[in-house]
N, C-alpha and C positions, 0 to 999 in steps of 0.2 A: 424172586425179589422184585421183579416187575410190577407185580400185583401189590406188594408192600408199599412200593413208591407211589403207585395209582392211587391206593387207599388213604394215604398221607396226605397226598395234594389235593384229594378230594375233601377230606376233613378240614385242610387250612384254608381251602377255598370257602368252604361251608362256613366256618366260624370267622372268617373275614367277613363274609357276606352278612352275617348275622350280627357283627361289632357294628357294620356300617349302617346297617338298618337301626340297630338300639341308638347309635348317635343321631341319625337323623330324626328318630322318634323323641328324643329327650334332649338333645344338645344342639338343637339347630341355632346359628347364630341370629340372633333377634334382638331389636330395641326393645326397650322397656315401655313403650306408649301404652299397650293394652293394660299392663300393671298400673301405671299412673293413672290411666281413666279409674281404674277399679278403686285404687287409693283415694282419689277425690271423691267419688260418690259414698265409698263406706265411711270416709271420715266425716261427710256432711250429714249423713243418715244417722251416724253415732251420736254427733253434737246435738243434732235435732232431738233425738231419741233420749239422751241423757238431760238435756236441758228441760224436757218438759216434765223430768221426773224430780226436779228441784222442790216442788211444793210438797212434795211426798217422800223426800229424802229420808227422813228419820221413821217415818211411818213403814217404809219397805225394807231400809236395810240398818236402822237404828236398833240398839239394844233394847228399847221399850217399843217397838213395833210390832209387825206381825210375827216376825221369827227372831225371838231373844237370841243372844249369842250363845247361851247355854242349851238351847234347844238345837239350834244349828250345829253346835261342836257334838251334841248327843248321836246325830243322824249321819254325820259326816264318814267318808271311808276315809284312811290314812293318805289318799293320794288327792283327796279334795282339799286344796288349799286355797286361802283367801287372806289378803293382808287385812281384812276387816276385823278378823278373830283376834287381832293384837290392837285394837284400837279400844281405848277405855273411855274416852270423852267425846261428846257430840261434836266438839269444835275440829277434833281431829278426822271426822267423817267429812264433814262441811269443807275443812282445807282440801282434803284428798280428793274431794268431787269437783271444787273449783279447779285443781290443777289438771284433773282428767279431761275437764271441758276445753281448758287451754291446749293440753294435748291432741283432742281431736280436732280442733282447729288449726294446729299446726301441721297434722298429717293430712287434712284436707288442702291446705295451700304450700305443703311439702317443705317446711320450715325444720330444720335440724332432724330430717327424717330417720336418720341412722338409728338414733337412740329413741325418738319420740314413738315410734311403732311399738318399740319393746314395752313402754309405759303403758301403751292402750293394751297390749295382749294381757299383760300382768293385771292391770285394772280391770278389763272386761271379764276376765276368769273370776276375778275376786268378787265383783258383783253377781256373777251368777251361782257361786258356792255359797255365798252368804246368805241367799234367801232362794232356795231351790222351789219354792212355790210359785215363782215368778218366771220361771225359765220354759221357754218352749222352741220350737227348730230353729227360729232364726237366730237364736243366741249361740247354737251349737254353728250354724253356718258362718257367722260372723267370728266365732273363735278360730276357726280353721282359715278363712280368707286372710285373716291378721296373721296367723303364724305362717302362712305363705309369703306374705308380704315382709315378715321379719327377717327371712332367711333370703329374700330377693333383692336384687339391687335397685329399690326403688329410691325415687327422688333424683334419678338422673335426666328427668325431663319433665316438662310442664309443673314446675316448682320452683319455690322461691331458693332452694338450693342450687338448682340450674342456673337462676338467675345472676346469683352470686358468683357463680364460676364464669359466666359470660361476661359479666361485668369486669371481673379481674382480668380478663383476657384483653376486653377492649379498652381497659386503661392502659395498655401497653400500645394498642392500636385500634382505633374507632372501626376500621374495617377489617379487624379479624373474626374469624368464622371458627366456632367451635364444633368440632363435628359430634354428630349424634352417637349418643352411647349404644354400642351393640355387644353382646356377649353370648356364648353357650349357655351360662348358667341362668341369664335370663330367659332364654327359651325353655329350659327345663323347668322354670318356676310357672312359666305361662301354660306349659302342658300339665303340670302338676294343678293348677286351677282349673283348667278345662276338664280334666279326668273327675276332680271334685264336683262341679256342676253337672256333668254327664250323670255320674253315679247317682246325685240327689233325684234327679228327675226319673232314672230308671227305677230307684226304688219306690218312689211316689207313686208311679204308675203301676207297680206290681202290687202294692198295699191297696190301691183303688180297685185293682180287679179280684180281690178277695171280698169285697164289699158289694152286697146285693144292690144298696142304692144306687151304685155306679152301673153295675151290668144292667141294671133294668131302666136306667136312664132319668132317675128321679132325683138325683144328688142336687143337681142345681137350685130345683123346687124346695127341695127340703130344707137347704141352705138358707135361701132367702125367705123363708118362711119361719126359721128359728128366731129365739129371742137374740141371740148374738149378732146375726147378720141381717135382720129383718131390714128389707127394702121395699117400700110401698109401690113405687112405680115398677120395679122388676116383678112384684108379685102381680100386679094387676095386667102387667105384659104377659107373663107366663100363664095366668089363669085364663086368658083370651087366645093366646096361641102356645099351648103346651109343647108342641113340637119344638119351639125354640130351645126350651129347657133340655129336651132330650138331645137336641144338636149340641148345645154347649156342653153337656156332660159328656156326651162321647168325643166330641172336639178336644176338650181337655185331656182325655185318656190318650187320644191319638197322637197329640203333640208331646206329652210326655213319654210316650213309649217309642215315638221316632225319633226324638231328639239325640238321645244317646248313640244312636246307628246312624243317623244320615247327616250330623253336624258335623262329620268328619270329611265328607266328599265337598270338594271344592263347587262343583256346581250344585248342591242342595244347601249348602251351610247358609247363605243369604235368607232364604226362605225359612229355615228352621229357627235361625236366629231372630227373624223379624216376628215369627209366631210366638216365640218365647217372651219376647219384649211386649208384645200386645197382651199376650195373657198375663202378665203381672201388671200391666198396667189396669187391666179390667178389676184383678184383685184389689190393687189399691183403690180406685174411684169407686167400685160398687160395693166392696166389703170392708171398707177402712183399714186394710193392710198396708199401709204407706212404708213404714219400716222394713218389713219383709220384702215387700215389692221392690222397694230401692235395693236393698242388698242384693237380691236375687239377680236383678237385671244387671247389676255391676259387677256380679260374677260372671255373669254371660257375656260382657264385654270382652273377656280373656278371648272370646273366639272371633273378635275383630281383626282382622288382617292388617299388619301396618303399612301395606299396600294400599288398603281402602283409604286409611288417613292420609297417607303422602298424596294419593290422586284429589281427595277433597281439598287438601292444602292448597295444591297447585291450581285447582278450579278457583279456589277463593282469591289466590293471587292474580290469575288472569282477569278476574272479575273486578276487582278494584282498582289494578294497575300498578305500574310503580311509582314511587314517590320519592323525591330527593329532599333532604334535610341539607341546608347550607349552615355552617356554623362557624364562629371565630377560633381557629385553632391555637391562638396566643393566649386565651383566655382559659385558666385553668378550671375555674369554675364552672364554665360552659363545657369543658371537656368531660369532667366528672359527671355533669347533668346528663350529657349526650351518652355517656357510658351506661348510665342507669337506664335511661330511656330506652335505648336500644337492646339492653338486656332482655326486656320484655318482648321484643320482636323475634319470637320463635320461629316465624316463617320467613324473615329476612325480607320484609316488603320494602323497608326503609334502606335507600342508600345516600351517603353521606358525602360531601364535599366541604372542604377547608377553603374558604375563599381567599385566605392570605395567598395560598399556593397555587389554587386553580380556580381563578374568577369564573363566576357564572354569567353566561350569556343573558339570562334571564332576569337577574338582579344586580343593581351597581353597588360597588364598594361603600358609597355614601349610605346607601340603605342596609347594607350588612352591618355598619357600625352601629346602628340602631336598634336592631333586632335581629332574631333567627329568621330564616324562611324557609318555605316548604313550597317546591315546584312540584304541579301536579302535571299528568301526561299530557292535558291540553294546553300547557304552557303556562296556565295562571299561577301566580307566587302567592302565597297567603303569608303575612308576618306574625311573628308573635304567638300570641294568645289563640289567634285564628288557626294558626298551623297545627298546634296541639290539638284544638278542638275538632281539627278534620281527621287527624290521625287517630285519634283515640277508640271512635266507633269501627274503624276499619282494620286494626291490628288486634286479632282476637285477645294475646296476651295482656292489653291494654284495657279491657272492657271493665274492668274493676274501676278504673277512673271515670266510666261515663256519669255517674251523678256528679262528679266535680264540675264537669264541662257542659253539663246540659240541664242543670237546673234553670226553668225559665226565668229569664230577666236576670235573676240574681247571678248565674255564671258569670255572663258579659259584663255585669256592672262591676262586680269586684274582680274578676280574672284580668280584665284589662289593665287596670291600675296596678295591680299586684304586679303582673308580668313586667309592664313599663318602669316600675322602682327597680326590680331585679335586672332587669338589662342595663338600666343607667348606673346601678351600683355594683356591676359584675366585677369590677378590678378590686372594689373593698371587700367584696365577698371572697374573693381569691385569696386575698391577703389575709383575712381573718382566718380561713381554713388553714393556712400556713403548711399545706402541703400540695406544693406543685405536682403536676403530673409530668414530671420531667422527660419521661420515655416518650409522650406524645409529642410535647410541645417541641423537644430536639428534633424529632424526626421531622416535625411541620418546618422547622427552621432551616433544614439541608436544602 
């Protein structure tokens, strides 16, 4: 009886340990940040790739192009579906391509991500199966990454969807902080993407080891002397120093074979990740494989640990220093504008102060009646347009506004009068919107 109980206890402990290990492997509670970077990069790569295809749209996917619909239908398998098989008119293809490009841009900026990502997955697969003569490895990799993003909770950070959620919270209280999104399912999707990239590198290395040109070290030389990837500078360099070609050949195989085994170790992960990124940057600039390289690099980003990004953000905040924006809490237009502006401050670099309730020692109330002010760590106070102009390059979420504030001469020439007009008419603008932010204003009046 005692032996049976001992065996039962051993089996129970073993299964409990296996279950815990399985949960740690797949369901570690993680933020979506690595997935969001992949989303941005893949969206940008697809937008560029399919935009460049516009002049050849009907030639590559039209009924009168390289692969007429009748031919495509005759060679497809039952599971190979494409919505292009049901298009009869050129305008339908053009309209869908336009919608697809808009969705690529939407995925990149994270707008309505929950359904846009599915449109991209269906659309990309439709392009692939409509003309199989155009397909190569990167198309299958993009399909896999899109599928993982479709089942993942992307759009919860570094996105316009996140901005909208933060703005909604700040409309109730400008000092409200929306906690970062974490979930075990986000960790599972990150792990799935990591395994995908490791398997790709492993099979790429194995296939190279079966080719004589890789085993004897001639692969890089043969590649740069071929018609597809001819590079005169590299040919001249390798002809004079052939050992460089041998080193590059064996180095490529070494990185690809080591990556799936050493990328999991905390001590070796940074080096393998850096090697993989450098390798694909070389593919991009020496071979012209920009689309392939960007997609692969974005897939490798799944190995970036969220702690690294947090440390980078903290270092950025220390370098820039704290900034305090002083605003008029009784102005509904000002509050809404501040809520939008602060929603892009993902690192919480900007502190706010309502001068109506908490006067600033650095700026007088009379000055605040005329303009918003930004107080810097050194005590300087910048008014209105200059305040926004200072903040924009120092808050990563606002970098997209840099062209508006830093066009030489023109930005200041137009920006100052526009801001001064808005500041002097803010009461009128608040009345025109006719949607007072009652929660904040009542809170400020208490």
